[in-house]
C-alpha positions in Angstrom: 0.0 0.1 0.2 1.3 3.5 -1.0 0.9 6.3 1.4 1.9 9.9 1.3 2.9 11.5 4.4 4.0 15.0 5.3 7.0 15.1 7.5 8.1 18.5 7.5 11.5 19.1 9.0 11.7 15.5 10.1 12.2 14.7 6.5 15.9 15.9 6.7 16.4 13.4 9.5 15.0 10.5 7.4 17.1 11.6 4.4 20.3 11.9 6.3 19.7 8.3 8.0 19.2 6.8 4.6 22.3 8.9 3.1 24.2 7.8 5.9 23.6 4.1 5.3 21.7 3.5 8.7 18.5 2.4 6.6 18.1 1.3 3.2 15.1 3.4 2.3 12.8 6.3 3.6 10.2 3.5 4.1 12.5 1.3 6.0 12.9 4.4 8.5 9.3 5.2 8.7 8.5 1.3 9.4 11.0 1.2 12.2 9.4 4.6 13.6 6.2 3.0 13.4 7.3 -0.2 15.1 8.8 2.0 18.1 5.6 3.7 18.4 3.9 0.4 18.7 6.3 -0.8 21.3 6.0 2.4 23.4 2.5 2.1 23.3 2.3 -1.4 24.4 4.5 -0.5 27.5 2.3 2.6 28.2 -0.8 0.0 28.1 1.1 -2.0 30.5 2.1 0.6 32.8 -1.6 2.0 33.0 -2.9 -1.4 33.6 -0.4 -1.8 36.7 -1.4 1.6 37.9 -5.1 0.6 37.6 -4.3 -2.7 39.7 -2.8 -0.6 42.4 -5.7 1.8 42.5 -8.0 -1.2 42.5 -5.8 -2.5 45.6 -5.6 0.6 47.6 -9.6 1.3 46.9 -10.2 -2.4 48.6 -7.6 -1.6 51.5 -5.0 -3.7 50.2 -2.0 -1.5 51.0 1.1 -1.7 53.1 2.5 0.9 55.7 5.0 3.2 54.1 7.7 2.2 56.7 7.7 -1.5 55.3 7.7 -0.3 51.7 10.7 1.9 52.4 12.7 -1.0 54.3 12.1 -3.1 51.4 13.4 -0.7 49.0 16.5 0.0 51.1 17.1 -3.8 51.2 16.6 -4.2 47.6 18.4 -1.1 46.3 20.8 -0.4 49.2 20.2 3.3 49.2 18.1 5.8 51.2 14.8 7.1 49.7 14.0 10.7 50.0 10.8 11.4 51.8 
Protein backbone atom coordinates (compact mmCIF):
# COMPACT_ATOMS: atom_id res chain seq x y z
CA UNK A 1 0.00 0.00 0.00
CA UNK A 2 1.33 3.41 -0.93
CA UNK A 3 1.01 6.23 1.56
CA UNK A 4 1.93 9.87 1.28
CA UNK A 5 3.06 11.58 4.47
CA UNK A 6 4.10 15.12 5.25
CA UNK A 7 7.10 15.04 7.57
CA UNK A 8 8.09 18.68 7.55
CA UNK A 9 11.49 19.15 9.15
CA UNK A 10 11.63 15.45 10.02
CA UNK A 11 12.16 14.65 6.36
CA UNK A 12 15.74 15.93 6.71
CA UNK A 13 16.32 13.40 9.49
CA UNK A 14 14.94 10.59 7.36
CA UNK A 15 17.06 11.66 4.38
CA UNK A 16 20.20 11.80 6.52
CA UNK A 17 19.58 8.32 7.97
CA UNK A 18 19.25 6.87 4.48
CA UNK A 19 22.19 8.87 3.10
CA UNK A 20 24.42 7.75 5.99
CA UNK A 21 23.54 4.14 5.26
CA UNK A 22 21.76 3.49 8.56
CA UNK A 23 18.65 2.47 6.61
CA UNK A 24 18.17 1.25 3.07
CA UNK A 25 15.20 3.45 2.25
CA UNK A 26 12.86 6.10 3.60
CA UNK A 27 10.19 3.43 3.96
CA UNK A 28 12.50 1.38 6.17
CA UNK A 29 13.05 4.40 8.45
CA UNK A 30 9.32 5.02 8.72
CA UNK A 31 8.50 1.34 9.36
CA UNK A 32 11.07 1.31 12.16
CA UNK A 33 9.54 4.46 13.61
CA UNK A 34 6.04 2.99 13.56
CA UNK A 35 7.30 -0.20 15.22
CA UNK A 36 8.91 1.90 17.96
CA UNK A 37 5.63 3.75 18.48
CA UNK A 38 3.83 0.38 18.75
CA UNK A 39 6.34 -0.80 21.37
CA UNK A 40 5.99 2.47 23.29
CA UNK A 41 2.20 2.23 23.24
CA UNK A 42 2.33 -1.39 24.46
CA UNK A 43 4.62 -0.42 27.37
CA UNK A 44 2.35 2.51 28.20
CA UNK A 45 -0.73 0.26 28.18
CA UNK A 46 1.04 -2.20 30.50
CA UNK A 47 2.04 0.61 32.84
CA UNK A 48 -1.50 1.99 32.90
CA UNK A 49 -2.78 -1.51 33.64
CA UNK A 50 -0.43 -1.79 36.62
CA UNK A 51 -1.53 1.63 37.81
CA UNK A 52 -5.17 0.55 37.65
CA UNK A 53 -4.27 -2.60 39.62
CA UNK A 54 -2.65 -0.45 42.28
CA UNK A 55 -5.59 1.92 42.49
CA UNK A 56 -7.99 -1.00 42.78
CA UNK A 57 -5.86 -2.59 45.50
CA UNK A 58 -5.78 0.69 47.42
CA UNK A 59 -9.53 1.13 47.03
CA UNK A 60 -9.99 -2.39 48.45
CA UNK A 61 -7.76 -1.57 51.40
CA UNK A 62 -4.91 -3.81 50.26
CA UNK A 63 -2.11 -1.44 51.21
CA UNK A 64 1.11 -1.65 53.21
CA UNK A 65 2.57 0.83 55.65
CA UNK A 66 5.06 3.25 54.09
CA UNK A 67 7.74 2.19 56.58
CA UNK A 68 7.53 -1.42 55.36
CA UNK A 69 7.81 -0.40 51.71
CA UNK A 70 10.72 1.94 52.48
CA UNK A 71 12.58 -0.85 54.33
CA UNK A 72 12.01 -3.19 51.39
CA UNK A 73 13.37 -0.60 48.95
CA UNK A 74 16.44 -0.04 51.13
CA UNK A 75 17.06 -3.79 51.26
CA UNK A 76 16.54 -4.19 47.53
CA UNK A 77 18.42 -1.17 46.22
CA UNK A 78 20.71 -0.39 49.13
CA UNK A 79 20.11 3.32 49.09
CA UNK A 80 18.05 5.75 51.07
CA UNK A 81 14.79 6.98 49.60
CA UNK A 82 14.13 10.67 50.12
CA UNK A 83 10.83 11.44 51.76
